[in-house]
C-alpha positions in Angstrom: -1.6 -3.8 61.6 -5.4 -4.2 61.7 -5.2 -2.8 65.2 -3.0 0.0 64.1 -5.5 0.9 61.4 -8.3 1.0 63.9 -6.4 3.3 66.2 -5.6 5.6 63.3 -9.2 5.5 62.2 -10.2 7.1 65.5 -8.1 10.2 65.0 -8.9 11.6 61.5 -7.5 15.1 61.0 -7.7 17.5 58.0 -4.9 18.5 55.8 -1.9 20.1 57.6 -3.6 19.5 60.9 -2.6 15.9 61.3 -0.9 16.5 64.7 -2.2 13.5 66.6 -1.6 11.3 63.5 2.0 12.5 63.2 2.6 11.9 66.9 1.1 8.4 66.6 3.5 7.6 63.7 6.5 9.0 65.5 5.7 7.0 68.6 5.3 3.9 66.6 8.6 4.4 64.8 10.4 5.1 68.1 9.6 1.5 69.3 11.2 -0.1 66.2 14.9 -1.1 66.0 16.8 2.1 65.4 20.1 0.9 64.0 19.2 1.6 60.4 16.6 4.3 60.8 16.8 8.0 60.1 13.7 10.1 60.8 12.7 13.6 59.7 9.5 15.6 60.0 8.2 18.1 57.5 5.2 20.1 58.6 2.7 17.4 59.8 4.4 14.7 57.7 7.1 12.2 58.4 10.0 10.8 56.4 11.8 7.6 57.4 14.8 6.2 55.7 15.9 2.6 56.3 19.6 2.4 55.4 20.4 -0.4 53.0 23.2 -2.9 53.5 24.9 -2.3 50.1 23.0 0.7 48.7 23.2 1.8 45.1 19.8 3.6 45.0 16.8 4.5 47.1 13.3 3.0 46.7 10.4 5.0 48.1 6.9 4.2 49.4 4.4 6.9 49.9 1.3 7.0 52.0 -1.2 9.8 52.7 -2.3 10.8 56.2 -5.4 13.1 56.3 -9.1 12.5 56.8 -12.2 14.2 55.4 -14.8 16.6 56.9 -17.4 13.9 57.0 -19.6 12.7 60.0 -19.0 9.0 60.3 -22.0 6.6 60.0 -20.2 3.2 60.0 -21.3 2.1 63.5 -17.8 0.8 64.2 -16.9 0.4 67.9 -13.7 2.1 66.9 -15.2 5.0 64.9 -13.9 8.5 64.8 -13.4 10.3 68.0 -13.3 13.6 66.2 -16.9 14.8 65.4 -17.3 15.9 61.8 -14.1 14.2 60.6 -13.6 10.7 59.2 -11.1 8.5 57.4 -13.5 7.9 54.5 -10.9 7.5 51.8 -8.8 4.7 53.3 -5.8 6.7 54.4 -6.0 4.8 57.7 -5.4 1.6 55.8 -2.7 3.2 53.7 -0.8 4.3 56.8 -1.2 0.9 58.5 0.2 -0.8 55.4 3.1 1.6 55.3 3.9 1.1 59.0 3.7 -2.7 58.4 6.2 -2.4 55.6 8.5 -0.2 57.7 8.3 -2.7 60.6 9.3 -5.6 58.3 12.2 -3.8 56.7 13.7 -2.5 59.9 14.2 -6.1 60.9 15.0 -7.3 57.4 16.9 -4.6 55.6 17.4 -4.7 51.8 20.6 -3.8 49.9 19.2 -0.5 48.7 18.0 2.3 50.9 14.2 2.5 51.5 12.3 5.8 52.1 8.9 5.8 53.6 6.9 9.0 53.1 3.9 9.9 55.3 2.5 12.8 53.3 -0.1 15.1 54.8 -3.0 17.0 53.1 -3.7 14.8 50.1 -7.4 15.7 50.3 -6.5 19.3 50.2 -4.9 21.8 49.9 -2.3 19.3 48.6 0.8 18.1 50.4 2.7 16.3 47.6 4.1 19.3 45.7 5.4 21.2 48.7 6.8 18.0 50.2 8.5 17.3 46.9 10.2 20.7 47.0 11.2 20.5 50.7 14.8 20.2 51.9 13.9 17.1 53.9 12.7 15.3 50.8 15.5 16.5 48.6 18.1 15.1 51.0 16.7 11.6 50.7 15.1 11.8 47.3 14.2 8.3 46.0 15.1 6.9 42.6 11.8 5.0 42.3 8.5 5.7 44.2 5.4 3.6 44.6 2.0 3.9 46.3 -1.4 2.4 46.5 -5.0 3.5 47.0 -7.9 1.3 48.3 -10.7 0.6 45.9 -14.3 -0.5 46.9 -14.8 -1.8 43.4 -12.5 -4.8 43.6 -12.6 -7.8 45.9 -9.9 -8.5 48.4 -7.0 -10.3 46.7 -7.3 -8.2 43.6 -5.1 -5.2 42.6 -5.7 -3.0 39.5 -3.6 -0.6 37.7 -2.4 0.4 34.2 0.6 1.8 32.4 0.3 5.5 31.6 -2.5 7.7 33.0 -4.3 6.2 36.0 -5.9 9.3 37.6 -7.0 12.6 36.0 -5.9 16.2 36.3 -8.1 18.0 38.7 -8.9 21.5 39.7 -11.3 23.0 42.2 -13.6 25.8 41.1 -15.0 28.7 43.1 -16.9 31.6 41.5 -18.1 34.5 43.5 -20.7 36.9 42.0 -21.4 40.3 43.6 -24.3 42.5 42.6 -26.7 44.7 44.5 -29.2 43.3 47.0 -32.7 44.7 47.4 -36.3 44.2 48.4 -38.3 41.7 46.4 -40.9 44.4 45.6 -38.3 46.6 44.0 -36.4 44.4 41.5 -35.4 47.3 39.3 -33.2 48.7 42.1 -31.2 45.6 42.6 -28.9 43.2 40.8 -30.3 39.7 41.2 -27.6 37.2 41.7 -30.1 34.3 41.7 -30.6 34.9 38.0 -27.0 35.6 37.2 -25.8 32.4 39.0 -28.5 30.3 37.4 -27.5 31.6 33.9 -23.9 30.9 34.6 -24.6 27.4 36.0 -26.4 26.5 32.8 -23.8 28.0 30.5 -21.0 26.1 32.3 -22.7 22.9 31.4 -22.2 23.6 27.7 -18.4 23.6 28.0 -17.9 19.8 28.0 -20.5 19.1 25.4 -19.6 21.9 23.0 -15.9 22.9 23.5 -14.2 19.6 24.3 -13.4 16.8 21.9 -16.0 14.1 22.5 -13.1 11.5 22.5 -11.3 13.3 25.3 -12.7 12.6 28.7 -13.5 15.7 30.9 -15.9 16.6 33.7 -17.2 19.9 35.0 -19.4 19.4 38.1 -21.0 22.1 40.2 -21.5 20.6 43.6 -22.6 23.6 45.7 -24.4 26.9 45.0 -25.0 29.3 47.8 -27.4 32.2 47.2 -29.7 34.3 49.4 -31.1 34.3 53.0 -34.9 34.9 52.7 -37.6 34.5 50.2 -38.4 38.2 49.9 -34.8 39.5 49.6 -33.1 39.8 46.3 -29.6 38.5 47.0 -26.6 40.6 46.0 -24.1 37.8 46.1 -23.8 34.2 45.0 -21.1 31.5 45.2 -20.7 28.5 42.9 -18.4 25.7 43.8 -17.3 22.8 41.7 -14.6 20.6 40.3 -12.9 20.1 36.9 -11.4 16.8 35.9 -9.6 16.0 32.6 -7.3 13.4 31.1 -5.1 16.0 29.4 -3.7 19.3 30.4 -4.7 20.9 27.1 -8.4 20.2 27.9 -7.9 21.6 31.4 -6.6 24.9 30.1 -9.3 25.0 27.4 -12.0 24.5 30.1 -10.5 27.2 32.3 -10.3 29.7 29.4 -13.9 29.0 28.5 -15.0 29.6 32.1 -13.2 32.9 32.1 -15.0 34.0 29.0 -18.4 32.9 30.3 -17.9 34.6 33.6 -16.8 37.8 31.9 -20.1 37.7 29.9 -22.1 37.3 33.1 -20.3 40.4 34.5 -21.3 42.4 31.5 -24.8 41.0 31.1 -25.8 41.4 34.7 -23.7 44.4 35.7 -22.0 42.6 38.5 -18.5 41.7 39.6 -17.0 38.2 39.5 -14.0 36.5 41.0 -12.7 33.0 40.1 -10.6 30.9 42.4 -9.2 27.7 41.1 -8.4 26.3 44.5 -6.2 23.1 44.7 -5.0 21.8 41.3 -3.7 18.2 41.0 -1.8 16.9 38.0 -2.6 13.5 36.5 -1.1 10.3 38.0 0.8 8.9 35.2 2.4 5.5 35.9 5.8 4.8 34.3 5.0 2.3 31.6 7.9 -0.1 31.8 7.9 -0.3 35.6 4.1 -0.7 35.8 4.1 -3.5 33.2 6.9 -5.2 35.0 5.1 -4.9 38.4 1.8 -6.3 36.9 3.6 -9.3 35.4 5.5 -9.9 38.6 2.4 -9.6 40.8 0.4 -11.9 38.6 3.2 -14.5 38.7 4.7 -14.1 42.2 2.4 -11.8 44.2 -0.4 -14.1 45.1 -3.0 -11.6 43.8 -5.4 -11.3 40.9 -4.1 -8.5 38.6 -6.5 -6.4 36.6 -5.6 -3.8 33.9 -8.1 -1.1 34.7 -9.3 1.9 32.8 -8.4 5.5 33.7 -10.3 7.0 36.6 -11.5 10.6 36.9 -10.3 10.6 40.5 -7.7 13.1 41.7 -4.5 12.2 43.6 -1.6 14.5 44.3 0.8 11.6 44.1 1.0 12.7 40.4 3.4 15.5 41.4 5.9 12.9 42.6 5.5 10.9 39.4 6.3 13.9 37.2 9.8 13.9 38.7 10.4 10.3 39.9 9.6 7.1 38.0 7.0 4.9 39.7 3.4 3.9 39.8 0.3 3.6 41.9 -2.3 0.8 42.0 -5.7 0.1 43.3 -6.0 -2.3 46.3 -9.3 -4.2 46.4 -11.2 -3.8 49.7 -14.7 -5.0 48.6 -17.1 -2.6 50.3 -20.6 -1.6 49.2 -20.0 2.0 49.9 -17.7 4.2 47.8 -14.8 6.4 48.7 -15.8 9.5 50.7 -19.0 7.8 51.9 -19.9 8.1 55.6 -20.6 4.4 55.8 -17.6 3.0 53.9 -16.2 -0.1 55.6 -13.1 -1.4 53.8 -12.4 -5.2 54.3 -9.4 -5.3 56.6 -8.3 -8.6 55.1 -6.8 -6.4 52.4 -4.1 -5.2 54.8 -2.2 -8.6 55.0 -2.8 -9.0 51.2 -1.0 -5.7 50.6 1.8 -6.5 53.1 2.5 -10.0 51.6 2.6 -8.6 48.1 4.7 -5.5 48.8 7.3 -7.0 51.1 8.0 -9.5 48.4 8.0 -6.9 45.6 10.2 -4.4 47.5 12.7 -7.2 48.4 12.8 -8.2 44.7 13.4 -4.6 43.6 15.8 -3.5 46.4 17.7 -6.8 46.8 18.3 -9.0 49.8 
């Protein structure tokens, strides 16, 4: 499965464009024993059911598939063959682990049905919610659903999770301001969007500190501001791009309401027009408490790993849409790398792959019956 990971690492593709990745997965599945397999595709995703021997329910495992628009700097001899794209969030490891589990259970079926979901577009625009609503998914909808995400912060041999909220609610933020461009020597004939955007950027930073309960975690970050083309031209447009992350939906709505109010004030104060686009919105990943505690206790006792009860993370993951409807959980898998997720030099320790496979084959057999 390390070799599988390396081959997947070379073909990173963006959300809903995972055509080579889907083909790779389907080709791999076609070489497995077919007696108990049922395969379906949904857009660029893949669903695989392994029929159980005495089924009473279906247990699901989900992996994500897409890469990121990042130029790779790992120096791997198997680095990305797609310039400008990279598997910088570990989805190549996630898929290799899922294929390893699928390989094991086609040869060693459990009593219950198993469903393996290869979900596209986790990094955006979001594949979980539309997959959840698809006919293909509804036909084989699982009773329980699990998943993992690699973590650079934990050593190989350690997993981390917690009952309840693991990852935050997230929303993208795009604000376009449109005024009147002009010559730098005639400022009174133009509507300067440098000043308008600067004012708005500063005002947005007051929302967390002055409108959100200090005991409720929330983040509003502007990561990109685009204004102007030349030093002697007053720009007539500006674009602010950012992200919002909260641990409660109430705070998310409060932040969005406050953004609307501040943007309306900028429109009035600077006599310009504004448009807000919330982009992709992901709900929180909330682990089912009893299942998660049971898994943590089992893994610490039988799984051969070190189990850590971690804090909530302000990361976003669209796996949360599945967990709103299906009991389950997600956990961090330690991969012990100096570079963080989405970094062009991230090099996860591949020894985490057999750790995950040993842990999960035993756990799924325990849950699904042999």
